[in-house]
C-alpha positions as a Python dict, from the first residue, in 0.01 Angstrom:
ca = {
    (1, 'M'): (0, 0, 0),
    (2, 'S'): (-78, -10, -373),
    (3, 'H'): (-168, -377, -338),
    (4, 'N'): (-438, -287, -83),
    (5, 'L'): (-568, -14, -311),
    (6, 'S'): (-581, -258, -601),
    (7, 'L'): (-778, -510, -392),
    (8, 'A'): (-1018, -237, -277),
    (9, 'L'): (-1078, -123, -636),
    (10, 'Q'): (-1140, -481, -749),
    (11, 'A'): (-1396, -527, -471),
    (12, 'A'): (-1561, -193, -551),
    (13, 'W'): (-1589, -292, -917),
    (14, 'K'): (-1764, -619, -823),
    (15, 'V'): (-2007, -437, -594),
    (16, 'L'): (-2082, -183, -866),
    (17, 'L'): (-2143, -457, -1123),
    (18, 'V'): (-2379, -653, -896),
    (19, 'G'): (-2557, -331, -803),
    (20, 'L'): (-2612, -245, -1169),
    (21, 'V'): (-2732, -592, -1262),
    (22, 'L'): (-2967, -639, -968),
    (23, 'G'): (-3046, -278, -890),
    (24, 'A'): (-3111, -155, -1242),
    (25, 'G'): (-3111, -475, -1446),
    (26, 'L'): (-3418, -643, -1299),
    (27, 'P'): (-3637, -330, -1319),
    (28, 'A'): (-3516, -270, -1676),
    (29, 'L'): (-3599, -630, -1765),
    (30, 'F'): (-3945, -586, -1610),
    (31, 'A'): (-3997, -271, -1819),
    (32, 'L'): (-3887, -461, -2129),
    (33, 'G'): (-4144, -729, -2043),
    (34, 'V'): (-4423, -472, -2016),
    (35, 'R'): (-4317, -316, -2347),
    (36, 'S'): (-4299, -659, -2511),
    (37, 'L'): (-4652, -742, -2396),
    (38, 'A'): (-4776, -418, -2553),
    (39, 'W'): (-4596, -510, -2875),
    (40, 'G'): (-4745, -858, -2856),
    (41, 'T'): (-5097, -720, -2812),
    (42, 'G'): (-5057, -462, -3088),
    (43, 'G'): (-5337, -227, -3195),
    (44, 'E'): (-5455, 8, -2920),
    (45, 'A'): (-5197, -119, -2669),
    (46, 'E'): (-4927, 46, -2876),
    (47, 'V'): (-5011, 402, -2986),
    (48, 'H'): (-4763, 608, -3187),
    (49, 'A'): (-4678, 975, -3128),
    (50, 'D'): (-4922, 1091, -3396),
    (51, 'G'): (-5210, 907, -3225),
    (52, 'T'): (-5245, 627, -3478),
    (53, 'P'): (-5278, 276, -3340),
    (54, 'G'): (-4983, 42, -3361),
    (55, 'P'): (-4937, -253, -3593),
    (56, 'K'): (-5111, -588, -3566),
    (57, 'A'): (-5045, -827, -3277),
    (58, 'Q'): (-4708, -1000, -3261),
    (59, 'P'): (-4719, -1334, -3074),
    (60, 'F'): (-4341, -1327, -3029),
    (61, 'G'): (-4379, -1010, -2820),
    (62, 'T'): (-4611, -1186, -2579),
    (63, 'V'): (-4370, -1478, -2541),
    (64, 'L'): (-4076, -1241, -2492),
    (65, 'G'): (-4270, -1047, -2229),
    (66, 'W'): (-4351, -1357, -2027),
    (67, 'V'): (-3991, -1479, -2051),
    (68, 'C'): (-3877, -1144, -1909),
    (69, 'F'): (-4126, -1174, -1622),
    (70, 'V'): (-4011, -1528, -1542),
    (71, 'V'): (-3646, -1417, -1529),
    (72, 'V'): (-3738, -1128, -1296),
    (73, 'L'): (-3936, -1362, -1070),
    (74, 'L'): (-3645, -1608, -1059),
    (75, 'G'): (-3410, -1326, -961),
    (76, 'V'): (-3643, -1213, -683),
    (77, 'A'): (-3688, -1573, -561),
    (78, 'L'): (-3311, -1628, -554),
    (79, 'G'): (-3263, -1304, -360),
    (80, 'I'): (-3522, -1403, -100),
    (81, 'T'): (-3373, -1753, -79),
    (82, 'F'): (-3027, -1604, -20),
    (83, 'I'): (-3157, -1381, 260),
    (84, 'V'): (-3354, -1660, 430),
    (85, 'A'): (-3065, -1909, 399),
    (86, 'S'): (-2819, -1667, 557),
    (87, 'G'): (-3069, -1604, 837),
    (88, 'F'): (-3064, -1975, 920),
    (89, 'G'): (-2684, -1988, 909),
    (90, 'K'): (-2667, -2158, 571),
    (91, 'V'): (-2542, -2053, 228),
    (92, 'L'): (-2680, -2068, -124),
    (93, 'S'): (-2461, -2290, -344),
    (94, 'F'): (-2456, -2316, -724),
    (95, 'E'): (-2218, -2611, -717),
    (96, 'H'): (-2456, -2837, -917),
    (97, 'V'): (-2574, -2562, -1158),
    (98, 'Y'): (-2912, -2519, -985),
    (99, 'P'): (-2918, -2337, -649),
    (100, 'T'): (-2921, -2542, -330),
    (101, 'I'): (-2911, -2444, 35),
    (102, 'V'): (-2616, -2604, 217),
    (103, 'N'): (-2451, -2574, 557),
    (104, 'K'): (-2166, -2326, 595),
    (105, 'K'): (-1824, -2485, 580),
}
Protein backbone atom coordinates (compact mmCIF):
# COMPACT_ATOMS: atom_id res chain seq x y z
CA MET A 1 0.00 0.00 0.00
CA SER A 2 2.75 2.48 0.90
CA HIS A 3 4.55 1.55 -2.31
CA ASN A 4 1.51 2.64 -4.34
CA LEU A 5 1.31 5.87 -2.39
CA SER A 6 5.00 6.51 -3.02
CA LEU A 7 4.54 5.95 -6.77
CA ALA A 8 1.50 8.25 -6.83
CA LEU A 9 3.42 11.01 -5.02
CA GLN A 10 6.36 10.66 -7.42
CA ALA A 11 4.00 11.00 -10.39
CA ALA A 12 2.23 13.97 -8.80
CA TRP A 13 5.57 15.69 -8.23
CA LYS A 14 6.51 15.26 -11.92
CA VAL A 15 3.15 16.64 -13.06
CA LEU A 16 3.52 19.61 -10.72
CA LEU A 17 7.04 20.33 -11.98
CA VAL A 18 6.02 20.18 -15.66
CA GLY A 19 2.98 22.33 -14.90
CA LEU A 20 5.14 24.96 -13.23
CA VAL A 21 7.73 25.00 -16.00
CA LEU A 22 5.30 25.09 -18.90
CA GLY A 23 2.33 26.71 -17.21
CA ALA A 24 4.14 29.49 -15.40
CA GLY A 25 7.66 29.30 -16.81
CA LEU A 26 6.94 30.22 -20.42
CA PRO A 27 4.73 33.22 -19.55
CA ALA A 28 7.33 34.37 -17.01
CA LEU A 29 10.05 34.05 -19.64
CA PHE A 30 7.89 36.05 -22.07
CA ALA A 31 7.46 38.77 -19.42
CA LEU A 32 11.21 38.79 -18.85
CA GLY A 33 11.67 39.25 -22.60
CA VAL A 34 9.33 42.24 -22.66
CA ARG A 35 11.12 43.76 -19.66
CA SER A 36 14.51 43.12 -21.26
CA LEU A 37 13.42 44.89 -24.45
CA ALA A 38 12.38 47.92 -22.39
CA TRP A 39 15.77 47.85 -20.66
CA GLY A 40 17.46 47.52 -24.04
CA THR A 41 15.56 50.52 -25.43
CA GLY A 42 16.17 52.65 -22.34
CA GLY A 43 14.98 56.25 -22.04
CA GLU A 44 11.20 56.65 -22.22
CA ALA A 45 10.58 52.89 -22.48
CA GLU A 46 11.70 52.55 -18.88
CA VAL A 47 10.19 55.15 -16.53
CA HIS A 48 10.96 55.11 -12.81
CA ALA A 49 8.43 55.59 -9.99
CA ASP A 50 9.27 59.29 -9.66
CA GLY A 51 8.51 59.89 -13.36
CA THR A 52 12.09 60.35 -14.52
CA PRO A 53 13.12 58.52 -17.66
CA GLY A 54 15.31 55.47 -17.37
CA PRO A 55 18.98 55.16 -18.22
CA LYS A 56 20.49 55.04 -21.69
CA ALA A 57 19.87 52.10 -24.04
CA GLN A 58 21.50 48.77 -23.21
CA PRO A 59 22.09 46.58 -26.30
CA PHE A 60 22.47 43.50 -24.10
CA GLY A 61 18.86 43.95 -22.97
CA THR A 62 17.62 43.79 -26.54
CA VAL A 63 19.61 40.61 -27.20
CA LEU A 64 18.38 39.04 -23.96
CA GLY A 65 14.78 39.93 -24.84
CA TRP A 66 14.98 38.28 -28.25
CA VAL A 67 16.64 35.19 -26.77
CA CYS A 68 13.74 34.90 -24.32
CA PHE A 69 11.22 35.20 -27.17
CA VAL A 70 13.02 32.52 -29.21
CA VAL A 71 12.97 30.11 -26.24
CA VAL A 72 9.24 30.74 -25.74
CA LEU A 73 8.55 30.17 -29.43
CA LEU A 74 10.56 26.93 -29.38
CA GLY A 75 8.56 25.74 -26.37
CA VAL A 76 5.27 26.51 -28.11
CA ALA A 77 6.45 24.82 -31.33
CA LEU A 78 7.50 21.70 -29.41
CA GLY A 79 4.13 21.60 -27.65
CA ILE A 80 2.23 21.84 -30.92
CA THR A 81 4.51 19.22 -32.49
CA PHE A 82 3.85 16.87 -29.57
CA ILE A 83 0.08 17.28 -29.92
CA VAL A 84 0.10 16.81 -33.71
CA ALA A 85 2.44 13.80 -33.52
CA SER A 86 0.25 12.06 -30.95
CA GLY A 87 -2.78 12.76 -33.15
CA PHE A 88 -1.13 10.85 -35.98
CA GLY A 89 -0.20 7.96 -33.69
CA LYS A 90 3.46 8.91 -33.44
CA VAL A 91 5.70 10.14 -30.62
CA LEU A 92 8.20 12.95 -30.21
CA SER A 93 11.68 11.55 -29.53
CA PHE A 94 14.75 13.37 -28.21
CA GLU A 95 16.99 10.36 -28.79
CA HIS A 96 19.41 12.32 -31.03
CA VAL A 97 19.33 15.54 -28.94
CA TYR A 98 17.07 17.40 -31.40
CA PRO A 99 13.38 16.41 -31.49
CA THR A 100 12.18 13.99 -34.15
CA ILE A 101 8.82 12.41 -34.84
CA VAL A 102 9.01 8.60 -34.82
CA ASN A 103 6.56 5.71 -34.91
CA LYS A 104 5.32 4.31 -31.60
CA LYS A 105 7.11 1.15 -30.53
